[in-house]
C-alpha positions as YAML, in Angstrom:
chain: A
units: angstrom
residues:
- id: 1
  name: UNK
  ca: [66.56, 166.57, 90.46]
- id: 2
  name: UNK
  ca: [63.72, 164.29, 91.35]
- id: 3
  name: UNK
  ca: [61.99, 165.58, 94.49]
- id: 4
  name: UNK
  ca: [60.04, 163.56, 97.03]
- id: 5
  name: UNK
  ca: [56.94, 165.60, 96.08]
- id: 6
  name: UNK
  ca: [56.92, 164.57, 92.46]
- id: 7
  name: UNK
  ca: [53.85, 162.97, 91.02]
- id: 8
  name: UNK
  ca: [53.67, 159.30, 91.91]
- id: 9
  name: UNK
  ca: [52.86, 156.45, 89.55]
- id: 10
  name: UNK
  ca: [50.40, 153.69, 90.52]
- id: 11
  name: UNK
  ca: [51.83, 151.38, 93.25]
- id: 12
  name: UNK
  ca: [51.00, 147.66, 93.42]
- id: 13
  name: UNK
  ca: [49.92, 148.05, 97.06]
- id: 14
  name: UNK
  ca: [47.07, 150.40, 96.05]
- id: 15
  name: UNK
  ca: [45.28, 147.35, 94.82]
- id: 16
  name: UNK
  ca: [45.69, 145.42, 98.07]
- id: 17
  name: UNK
  ca: [42.22, 146.21, 99.54]
- id: 18
  name: UNK
  ca: [40.76, 144.55, 102.62]
- id: 19
  name: UNK
  ca: [38.65, 142.47, 100.23]
- id: 20
  name: UNK
  ca: [41.75, 141.21, 98.46]
- id: 21
  name: UNK
  ca: [43.30, 140.26, 101.83]
- id: 22
  name: UNK
  ca: [40.28, 138.35, 103.05]
- id: 23
  name: UNK
  ca: [39.84, 136.70, 99.59]
- id: 24
  name: UNK
  ca: [43.47, 135.53, 99.74]
- id: 25
  name: UNK
  ca: [42.90, 133.99, 103.08]
- id: 26
  name: UNK
  ca: [39.71, 132.36, 101.92]
- id: 27
  name: UNK
  ca: [41.70, 130.49, 99.18]
- id: 28
  name: UNK
  ca: [43.41, 128.64, 102.09]
- id: 29
  name: UNK
  ca: [40.19, 127.86, 103.85]
- id: 30
  name: UNK
  ca: [40.70, 130.67, 106.37]
- id: 31
  name: UNK
  ca: [37.55, 132.82, 106.54]
- id: 32
  name: UNK
  ca: [37.71, 136.19, 108.27]
- id: 33
  name: UNK
  ca: [34.87, 137.46, 110.33]
- id: 34
  name: UNK
  ca: [35.33, 140.94, 109.03]
- id: 35
  name: UNK
  ca: [37.86, 142.20, 111.67]
- id: 36
  name: UNK
  ca: [41.01, 143.23, 109.95]
- id: 37
  name: UNK
  ca: [43.72, 145.46, 111.36]
- id: 38
  name: UNK
  ca: [46.88, 146.76, 109.62]
- id: 39
  name: UNK
  ca: [49.89, 146.27, 111.71]
- id: 40
  name: UNK
  ca: [52.92, 148.48, 111.69]
- id: 41
  name: UNK
  ca: [55.13, 147.70, 108.67]
- id: 42
  name: UNK
  ca: [56.40, 149.72, 105.87]
- id: 43
  name: UNK
  ca: [58.42, 147.24, 103.82]
- id: 44
  name: UNK
  ca: [55.51, 144.78, 103.40]
- id: 45
  name: UNK
  ca: [51.80, 144.94, 104.26]
- id: 46
  name: UNK
  ca: [50.90, 142.96, 107.30]
- id: 47
  name: UNK
  ca: [47.46, 142.44, 108.85]
- id: 48
  name: UNK
  ca: [46.06, 140.92, 111.95]
- id: 49
  name: UNK
  ca: [42.89, 139.06, 110.91]
- id: 50
  name: UNK
  ca: [40.15, 137.50, 113.16]
- id: 51
  name: UNK
  ca: [38.74, 134.28, 111.71]
- id: 52
  name: UNK
  ca: [35.22, 132.86, 111.95]
- id: 53
  name: UNK
  ca: [36.54, 130.08, 114.21]
- id: 54
  name: UNK
  ca: [37.91, 132.66, 116.67]
- id: 55
  name: UNK
  ca: [41.50, 132.11, 115.62]
- id: 56
  name: UNK
  ca: [43.65, 135.20, 115.01]
- id: 57
  name: UNK
  ca: [46.34, 135.06, 112.36]
- id: 58
  name: UNK
  ca: [48.85, 137.51, 110.77]
- id: 59
  name: UNK
  ca: [48.83, 137.77, 106.97]
- id: 60
  name: UNK
  ca: [51.98, 139.13, 105.44]
- id: 61
  name: UNK
  ca: [51.88, 140.37, 101.73]
- id: 62
  name: UNK
  ca: [55.41, 140.68, 100.46]
- id: 63
  name: UNK
  ca: [56.59, 143.80, 98.53]
- id: 64
  name: UNK
  ca: [56.65, 142.85, 94.91]
- id: 65
  name: UNK
  ca: [60.12, 142.72, 93.53]
- id: 66
  name: UNK
  ca: [62.03, 142.94, 96.87]
- id: 67
  name: UNK
  ca: [62.93, 139.25, 97.39]
- id: 68
  name: UNK
  ca: [62.80, 136.41, 94.98]
- id: 69
  name: UNK
  ca: [60.46, 133.43, 95.73]
- id: 70
  name: UNK
  ca: [63.54, 131.48, 96.50]
- id: 71
  name: UNK
  ca: [64.79, 134.04, 99.02]
- id: 72
  name: UNK
  ca: [61.46, 134.22, 100.82]
- id: 73
  name: UNK
  ca: [61.20, 130.46, 101.00]
- id: 74
  name: UNK
  ca: [64.74, 130.40, 102.51]
- id: 75
  name: UNK
  ca: [63.63, 132.82, 105.17]
- id: 76
  name: UNK
  ca: [60.65, 130.52, 105.88]
- id: 77
  name: UNK
  ca: [62.89, 127.52, 106.26]
- id: 78
  name: UNK
  ca: [65.23, 129.39, 108.67]
- id: 79
  name: UNK
  ca: [62.25, 130.53, 110.85]
- id: 80
  name: UNK
  ca: [61.00, 126.96, 110.91]
- id: 81
  name: UNK
  ca: [64.46, 125.66, 111.91]
- id: 82
  name: UNK
  ca: [64.39, 128.12, 114.75]
- id: 83
  name: UNK
  ca: [61.04, 126.88, 116.03]
- id: 84
  name: UNK
  ca: [62.17, 123.23, 115.70]
- id: 85
  name: UNK
  ca: [65.24, 124.28, 117.83]
- id: 86
  name: UNK
  ca: [62.84, 125.64, 120.50]
- id: 87
  name: UNK
  ca: [63.73, 129.24, 119.85]
- id: 88
  name: UNK
  ca: [60.66, 131.44, 120.42]
- id: 89
  name: UNK
  ca: [60.48, 132.70, 116.80]
- id: 90
  name: UNK
  ca: [57.23, 133.15, 114.87]
- id: 91
  name: UNK
  ca: [57.28, 131.04, 111.72]
- id: 92
  name: UNK
  ca: [54.69, 130.94, 108.89]
- id: 93
  name: UNK
  ca: [52.09, 128.21, 108.99]
- id: 94
  name: UNK
  ca: [52.22, 125.42, 106.50]
- id: 95
  name: UNK
  ca: [48.82, 125.47, 104.70]
- id: 96
  name: UNK
  ca: [47.95, 123.36, 101.63]
- id: 97
  name: UNK
  ca: [51.56, 121.94, 101.94]
- id: 98
  name: UNK
  ca: [53.11, 125.42, 101.49]
- id: 99
  name: UNK
  ca: [54.22, 128.36, 103.48]
- id: 100
  name: UNK
  ca: [54.22, 130.86, 100.63]
- id: 101
  name: UNK
  ca: [51.01, 131.51, 98.66]
- id: 102
  name: UNK
  ca: [49.88, 133.60, 95.74]
- id: 103
  name: UNK
  ca: [46.75, 135.69, 95.15]
- id: 104
  name: UNK
  ca: [45.90, 138.72, 92.95]
- id: 105
  name: UNK
  ca: [49.57, 139.15, 91.96]
- id: 106
  name: UNK
  ca: [50.95, 139.06, 95.50]
- id: 107
  name: UNK
  ca: [53.00, 136.50, 97.42]
- id: 108
  name: UNK
  ca: [51.79, 136.15, 100.96]
- id: 109
  name: UNK
  ca: [52.25, 133.96, 104.09]
- id: 110
  name: UNK
  ca: [50.12, 133.42, 107.27]
- id: 111
  name: UNK
  ca: [51.56, 133.13, 110.71]
- id: 112
  name: UNK
  ca: [49.97, 132.64, 114.14]
- id: 113
  name: UNK
  ca: [49.32, 135.86, 116.05]
- id: 114
  name: UNK
  ca: [51.56, 136.66, 119.04]
- id: 115
  name: UNK
  ca: [50.88, 139.56, 121.32]
- id: 116
  name: UNK
  ca: [53.41, 141.30, 123.56]
- id: 117
  name: UNK
  ca: [55.19, 144.54, 124.20]
- id: 118
  name: UNK
  ca: [58.67, 145.91, 123.69]
- id: 119
  name: UNK
  ca: [61.28, 144.53, 126.14]
- id: 120
  name: UNK
  ca: [62.56, 146.65, 129.02]
- id: 121
  name: UNK
  ca: [66.13, 147.10, 127.92]
- id: 122
  name: UNK
  ca: [67.20, 148.78, 131.09]
- id: 123
  name: UNK
  ca: [66.52, 145.58, 132.92]
- id: 124
  name: UNK
  ca: [69.69, 143.37, 133.23]
- id: 125
  name: UNK
  ca: [67.55, 140.15, 133.61]
- id: 126
  name: UNK
  ca: [65.65, 140.96, 130.47]
- id: 127
  name: UNK
  ca: [68.81, 141.64, 128.53]
- id: 128
  name: UNK
  ca: [70.39, 138.34, 129.78]
- id: 129
  name: UNK
  ca: [67.23, 136.48, 128.69]
- id: 130
  name: UNK
  ca: [67.34, 138.00, 125.22]
- id: 131
  name: UNK
  ca: [71.00, 137.22, 125.03]
- id: 132
  name: UNK
  ca: [70.42, 133.59, 125.70]
- id: 133
  name: UNK
  ca: [67.95, 133.34, 122.85]
- id: 134
  name: UNK
  ca: [70.14, 135.26, 120.41]
- id: 135
  name: UNK
  ca: [72.82, 132.68, 121.10]
- id: 136
  name: UNK
  ca: [70.33, 129.93, 120.29]
- id: 137
  name: UNK
  ca: [69.34, 131.75, 117.06]
- id: 138
  name: UNK
  ca: [72.95, 131.96, 116.11]
- id: 139
  name: UNK
  ca: [73.55, 128.22, 117.00]
- id: 140
  name: UNK
  ca: [70.88, 127.37, 114.52]
- id: 141
  name: UNK
  ca: [72.14, 130.03, 112.05]
- id: 142
  name: UNK
  ca: [75.68, 128.60, 112.09]
- id: 143
  name: UNK
  ca: [74.51, 125.05, 111.18]
- id: 144
  name: UNK
  ca: [74.46, 125.87, 107.55]
- id: 145
  name: UNK
  ca: [74.73, 128.82, 105.15]
- id: 146
  name: UNK
  ca: [72.18, 130.73, 103.19]
- id: 147
  name: UNK
  ca: [72.31, 129.97, 99.56]
- id: 148
  name: UNK
  ca: [69.83, 132.49, 98.21]
- id: 149
  name: UNK
  ca: [69.85, 135.43, 100.76]
- id: 150
  name: UNK
  ca: [72.66, 138.03, 100.44]
- id: 151
  name: UNK
  ca: [75.23, 139.23, 103.03]
- id: 152
  name: UNK
  ca: [75.09, 142.35, 105.05]
- id: 153
  name: UNK
  ca: [78.29, 144.13, 103.75]
- id: 154
  name: UNK
  ca: [79.85, 147.36, 102.67]
- id: 155
  name: UNK
  ca: [78.95, 146.98, 99.06]
- id: 156
  name: UNK
  ca: [75.29, 146.19, 99.38]
- id: 157
  name: UNK
  ca: [74.38, 148.45, 102.23]
- id: 158
  name: UNK
  ca: [76.86, 151.25, 101.80]
- id: 159
  name: UNK
  ca: [78.46, 151.72, 98.38]
- id: 160
  name: UNK
  ca: [75.37, 150.63, 96.40]
- id: 161
  name: UNK
  ca: [73.15, 152.98, 98.55]
- id: 162
  name: UNK
  ca: [75.43, 156.00, 98.11]
- id: 163
  name: UNK
  ca: [75.89, 155.43, 94.34]
- id: 164
  name: UNK
  ca: [72.08, 154.97, 93.75]
- id: 165
  name: UNK
  ca: [71.23, 158.12, 95.63]
- id: 166
  name: UNK
  ca: [73.75, 160.25, 93.60]
- id: 167
  name: UNK
  ca: [72.96, 158.61, 90.33]
- id: 168
  name: UNK
  ca: [69.21, 159.27, 90.72]
- id: 169
  name: UNK
  ca: [69.65, 162.87, 91.94]
- id: 170
  name: UNK
  ca: [67.85, 162.23, 95.25]
- id: 171
  name: UNK
  ca: [69.98, 164.76, 97.20]
- id: 172
  name: UNK
  ca: [69.38, 168.51, 96.79]
- id: 173
  name: UNK
  ca: [72.24, 170.20, 94.95]
- id: 174
  name: UNK
  ca: [72.89, 172.62, 97.78]
- id: 175
  name: UNK
  ca: [74.00, 169.81, 100.06]
- id: 176
  name: UNK
  ca: [74.92, 167.09, 97.62]
- id: 177
  name: UNK
  ca: [78.59, 167.63, 97.67]
- id: 178
  name: UNK
  ca: [78.94, 167.85, 101.35]
- id: 179
  name: UNK
  ca: [76.86, 164.65, 101.82]
- id: 180
  name: UNK
  ca: [79.02, 162.78, 99.26]
- id: 181
  name: UNK
  ca: [82.22, 163.89, 100.97]
- id: 182
  name: UNK
  ca: [80.93, 162.76, 104.44]
- id: 183
  name: UNK
  ca: [79.46, 159.57, 103.17]
- id: 184
  name: UNK
  ca: [82.58, 158.63, 101.18]
- id: 185
  name: UNK
  ca: [84.84, 159.27, 104.21]
- id: 186
  name: UNK
  ca: [82.63, 157.05, 106.34]
- id: 187
  name: UNK
  ca: [82.69, 154.27, 103.77]
- id: 188
  name: UNK
  ca: [86.46, 154.43, 103.55]
- id: 189
  name: UNK
  ca: [86.62, 153.86, 107.29]
- id: 190
  name: UNK
  ca: [84.30, 150.97, 107.02]
- id: 191
  name: UNK
  ca: [86.37, 149.45, 104.32]
- id: 192
  name: UNK
  ca: [89.24, 149.23, 106.72]
- id: 193
  name: UNK
  ca: [87.13, 146.79, 108.83]
- id: 194
  name: UNK
  ca: [86.04, 143.25, 108.38]
- id: 195
  name: UNK
  ca: [82.90, 144.56, 106.70]
- id: 196
  name: UNK
  ca: [85.02, 145.63, 103.76]
- id: 197
  name: UNK
  ca: [85.26, 142.00, 102.69]
- id: 198
  name: UNK
  ca: [89.07, 141.77, 102.83]
- id: 199
  name: UNK
  ca: [89.93, 138.12, 103.97]
- id: 200
  name: UNK
  ca: [92.82, 139.43, 105.87]
- id: 201
  name: UNK
  ca: [90.72, 141.79, 107.85]
- id: 202
  name: UNK
  ca: [87.96, 139.22, 108.49]
- id: 203
  name: UNK
  ca: [90.54, 136.86, 109.79]
- id: 204
  name: UNK
  ca: [88.89, 134.15, 111.83]
- id: 205
  name: UNK
  ca: [85.66, 136.05, 112.37]
- id: 206
  name: UNK
  ca: [82.82, 133.73, 111.44]
- id: 207
  name: UNK
  ca: [79.68, 134.78, 109.50]
- id: 208
  name: UNK
  ca: [76.49, 133.06, 109.90]
- id: 209
  name: UNK
  ca: [72.61, 133.35, 109.18]
- id: 210
  name: UNK
  ca: [71.17, 136.16, 111.24]
- id: 211
  name: UNK
  ca: [67.84, 137.62, 112.22]
- id: 212
  name: UNK
  ca: [69.32, 140.67, 110.56]
- id: 213
  name: UNK
  ca: [66.97, 143.39, 112.01]
- id: 214
  name: UNK
  ca: [66.96, 142.66, 115.64]
- id: 215
  name: UNK
  ca: [65.76, 145.97, 117.06]
- id: 216
  name: UNK
  ca: [63.35, 146.23, 120.09]
- id: 217
  name: UNK
  ca: [60.30, 146.47, 117.89]
- id: 218
  name: UNK
  ca: [60.96, 142.93, 116.49]
- id: 219
  name: UNK
  ca: [61.07, 141.37, 119.97]
- id: 220
  name: UNK
  ca: [57.61, 140.84, 121.66]
- id: 221
  name: UNK
  ca: [58.00, 140.39, 125.44]
- id: 222
  name: UNK
  ca: [55.13, 138.50, 127.25]
- id: 223
  name: UNK
  ca: [54.68, 138.14, 130.96]
- id: 224
  name: UNK
  ca: [57.16, 135.73, 132.49]
- id: 225
  name: UNK
  ca: [54.51, 133.99, 134.62]
- id: 226
  name: UNK
  ca: [53.12, 132.51, 131.47]
- id: 227
  name: UNK
  ca: [54.38, 129.06, 130.21]
- id: 228
  name: UNK
  ca: [55.54, 130.79, 126.97]
- id: 229
  name: UNK
  ca: [56.68, 134.05, 128.73]
- id: 230
  name: UNK
  ca: [59.73, 136.06, 127.77]
- id: 231
  name: UNK
  ca: [60.89, 137.22, 124.32]
- id: 232
  name: UNK
  ca: [59.36, 136.21, 120.99]
- id: 233
  name: UNK
  ca: [61.38, 137.04, 117.91]
- id: 234
  name: UNK
  ca: [59.34, 138.19, 114.86]
- id: 235
  name: UNK
  ca: [59.89, 139.49, 111.32]
- id: 236
  name: UNK
  ca: [62.84, 137.65, 109.81]
- id: 237
  name: UNK
  ca: [62.31, 139.66, 106.55]
- id: 238
  name: UNK
  ca: [65.79, 141.05, 106.70]
- id: 239
  name: UNK
  ca: [67.51, 137.77, 107.53]
- id: 240
  name: UNK
  ca: [70.97, 137.80, 105.93]
- id: 241
  name: UNK
  ca: [74.49, 136.45, 106.39]
- id: 242
  name: UNK
  ca: [76.69, 138.52, 108.61]
- id: 243
  name: UNK
  ca: [78.48, 138.74, 111.89]
- id: 244
  name: UNK
  ca: [76.86, 137.84, 115.07]
- id: 245
  name: UNK
  ca: [77.17, 141.39, 116.48]
- id: 246
  name: UNK
  ca: [74.70, 142.57, 113.97]
- id: 247
  name: UNK
  ca: [71.87, 141.00, 116.06]
- id: 248
  name: UNK
  ca: [73.11, 142.75, 119.34]
- id: 249
  name: UNK
  ca: [73.99, 146.23, 118.48]
- id: 250
  name: UNK
  ca: [70.53, 147.62, 117.72]
- id: 251
  name: UNK
  ca: [69.47, 146.68, 121.30]
- id: 252
  name: UNK
  ca: [72.05, 149.19, 122.63]
- id: 253
  name: UNK
  ca: [71.14, 152.87, 123.33]
- id: 254
  name: UNK
  ca: [72.06, 155.83, 125.40]
- id: 255
  name: UNK
  ca: [75.53, 157.13, 126.37]
- id: 256
  name: UNK
  ca: [78.71, 154.87, 126.38]
- id: 257
  name: UNK
  ca: [78.19, 153.76, 130.03]
- id: 258
  name: UNK
  ca: [74.59, 152.71, 129.38]
- id: 259
  name: UNK
  ca: [75.51, 150.82, 126.11]
- id: 260
  name: UNK
  ca: [78.37, 149.10, 127.89]
- id: 261
  name: UNK
  ca: [75.95, 147.94, 130.72]
- id: 262
  name: UNK
  ca: [73.33, 146.75, 128.19]
- id: 263
  name: UNK
  ca: [76.04, 144.85, 126.19]
- id: 264
  name: UNK
  ca: [77.18, 143.27, 129.46]
- id: 265
  name: UNK
  ca: [73.68, 141.92, 130.04]
- id: 266
  name: UNK
  ca: [73.27, 140.65, 126.52]
- id: 267
  name: UNK
  ca: [76.60, 138.86, 126.54]
- id: 268
  name: UNK
  ca: [76.13, 137.52, 130.09]
- id: 269
  name: UNK
  ca: [73.15, 135.61, 128.65]
- id: 270
  name: UNK
  ca: [74.64, 134.88, 125.19]
- id: 271
  name: UNK
  ca: [77.75, 133.17, 126.48]
- id: 272
  name: UNK
  ca: [75.78, 130.78, 128.57]
- id: 273
  name: UNK
  ca: [75.03, 129.02, 125.26]
- id: 274
  name: UNK
  ca: [77.59, 130.27, 122.77]
- id: 275
  name: UNK
  ca: [80.96, 131.95, 122.80]
- id: 276
  name: UNK
  ca: [81.14, 135.46, 121.37]
- id: 277
  name: UNK
  ca: [84.26, 136.87, 119.67]
- id: 278
  name: UNK
  ca: [84.95, 140.24, 121.31]
- id: 279
  name: UNK
  ca: [86.77, 141.42, 118.09]
- id: 280
  name: UNK
  ca: [83.27, 141.90, 116.61]
- id: 281
  name: UNK
  ca: [82.64, 144.69, 118.97]
- id: 282
  name: UNK
  ca: [84.78, 146.94, 116.73]
- id: 283
  name: UNK
  ca: [82.09, 146.54, 114.04]
- id: 284
  name: UNK
  ca: [79.22, 148.12, 115.98]
- id: 285
  name: UNK
  ca: [79.87, 151.68, 114.87]
- id: 286
  name: UNK
  ca: [80.56, 150.69, 111.31]
- id: 287
  name: UNK
  ca: [77.31, 148.71, 111.23]
- id: 288
  name: UNK
  ca: [75.42, 151.67, 112.67]
- id: 289
  name: UNK
  ca: [76.90, 153.83, 109.83]
- id: 290
  name: UNK
  ca: [75.97, 151.41, 107.23]
- id: 291
  name: UNK
  ca: [72.41, 151.30, 108.44]
- id: 292
  name: UNK
  ca: [72.27, 155.14, 108.51]
- id: 293
  name: UNK
  ca: [73.28, 155.29, 104.71]
- id: 294
  name: UNK
  ca: [71.11, 152.42, 103.80]
- id: 295
  name: UNK
  ca: [68.10, 153.94, 105.51]
- id: 296
  name: UNK
  ca: [68.28, 157.05, 103.45]
- id: 297
  name: UNK
  ca: [68.40, 155.05, 100.26]
- id: 298
  name: UNK
  ca: [65.63, 152.75, 101.50]
- id: 299
  name: UNK
  ca: [63.31, 155.76, 102.05]
- id: 300
  name: UNK
  ca: [64.13, 157.27, 98.54]
- id: 301
  name: UNK
  ca: [63.66, 153.93, 96.78]
- id: 302
  name: UNK
  ca: [60.28, 153.39, 98.41]
- id: 303
  name: UNK
  ca: [58.92, 156.86, 97.78]
- id: 304
  name: UNK
  ca: [56.39, 155.80, 95.14]
- id: 305
  name: UNK
  ca: [54.61, 153.80, 97.76]
- id: 306
  name: UNK
  ca: [51.92, 156.15, 99.04]
- id: 307
  name: UNK
  ca: [52.47, 155.23, 102.64]
- id: 308
  name: UNK
  ca: [55.94, 156.64, 102.66]
- id: 309
  name: UNK
  ca: [55.15, 160.35, 101.96]
- id: 310
  name: UNK
  ca: [52.41, 160.15, 104.60]
- id: 311
  name: UNK
  ca: [54.69, 158.69, 107.33]
- id: 312
  name: UNK
  ca: [57.95, 160.40, 106.44]
- id: 313
  name: UNK
  ca: [56.96, 163.89, 105.40]
- id: 314
  name: UNK
  ca: [60.29, 165.32, 106.58]
- id: 315
  name: UNK
  ca: [62.27, 163.14, 104.21]
- id: 316
  name: UNK
  ca: [64.18, 164.62, 101.23]
- id: 317
  name: UNK
  ca: [64.52, 168.27, 102.17]
- id: 318
  name: UNK
  ca: [67.78, 170.14, 102.51]
- id: 319
  name: UNK
  ca: [67.32, 170.12, 106.25]
- id: 320
  name: UNK
  ca: [66.97, 166.37, 106.21]
- id: 321
  name: UNK
  ca: [70.23, 165.88, 104.29]
- id: 322
  name: UNK
  ca: [72.07, 168.41, 106.49]
- id: 323
  name: UNK
  ca: [71.12, 166.40, 109.45]
- id: 324
  name: UNK
  ca: [72.43, 163.21, 107.70]
- id: 325
  name: UNK
  ca: [75.71, 164.99, 107.03]
- id: 326
  name: UNK
  ca: [76.11, 165.76, 110.74]
- id: 327
  name: UNK
  ca: [75.21, 162.26, 111.70]
- id: 328
  name: UNK
  ca: [77.86, 160.84, 109.28]
- id: 329
  name: UNK
  ca: [80.43, 163.13, 110.64]
- id: 330
  name: UNK
  ca: [79.60, 162.03, 114.17]
- id: 331
  name: UNK
  ca: [79.79, 158.41, 113.07]
- id: 332
  name: UNK
  ca: [83.18, 158.96, 111.62]
- id: 333
  name: UNK
  ca: [84.28, 160.23, 115.06]
- id: 334
  name: UNK
  ca: [82.57, 157.32, 116.76]
- id: 335
  name: UNK
  ca: [84.29, 154.79, 114.40]
- id: 336
  name: UNK
  ca: [87.71, 156.42, 115.28]
- id: 337
  name: UNK
  ca: [87.12, 155.88, 119.06]
- id: 338
  name: UNK
  ca: [87.87, 152.68, 121.01]
- id: 339
  name: UNK
  ca: [85.01, 150.17, 120.60]
- id: 340
  name: UNK
  ca: [82.83, 149.14, 123.45]
- id: 341
  name: UNK
  ca: [84.22, 146.36, 125.54]
- id: 342
  name: UNK
  ca: [82.98, 144.36, 128.46]
...
């Protein structure tokens, strides 16, 4: 079995030094003053850079091999559509007639810097405000489909993740069988929902272009006394096709009563601009389960990146996988319960 502690091969990001970042920006006529700060991001490498003209920008260097050039450009086009639709999303700047650039073997983009903090999700007014903008994101997202970006579905997030983990011996033998049983049971329950891809189960539920990873860390809240105050949506790197509820459920936390109250706030704002099909609420726990399975596979697939062992030292042990087994069992129970409703 391949263990997380095994010797690691050279990773492309090891060559992404501060000098390379600043040189990349210089090719676009953006000259840094030497101040460069790495921002929180594991999938890509993202830097806040101060320029000589006192501007502050964010440079994003895409993980090699994750998305094709066409898929990245489709994300850029979507984010720019959102900005044109007066949605407070952060889109890459068009520099030298392009939003995607290349330097030293990396593809990168440059965006304006936006500050802010995580939103207060126990505040009904904040939830309502976020809900209104999510509806506007989905109105833009429903205007046309993605052609290059994949869908968030059972096969890509669930089955493919399970099979890759087992095929590559990423789970210790003492817990592998129990994890496989729990995971397969969960996937079979998800297959009985619209996420299974069965046209009869999907019925009239509509899929559209989504933010895809709309958790609190990807919403920057700025003081409401400012002209541009309120939420700003960042990081559309996981933009995919899926059901609207995908962009709502990650904003829910706590016990059932708390989640119901939060959902009520989001939908109160959402439905001021766009109708929401309550049948999608039955997909919340299946989507949570898919994310759980996909997350383990994501960590294992990225283990050769030096930043992952540093930041996730607990990953890969038998105790980790025992915890995953328990969470999968809990999710099976949650999927068997009545869905949230408000």
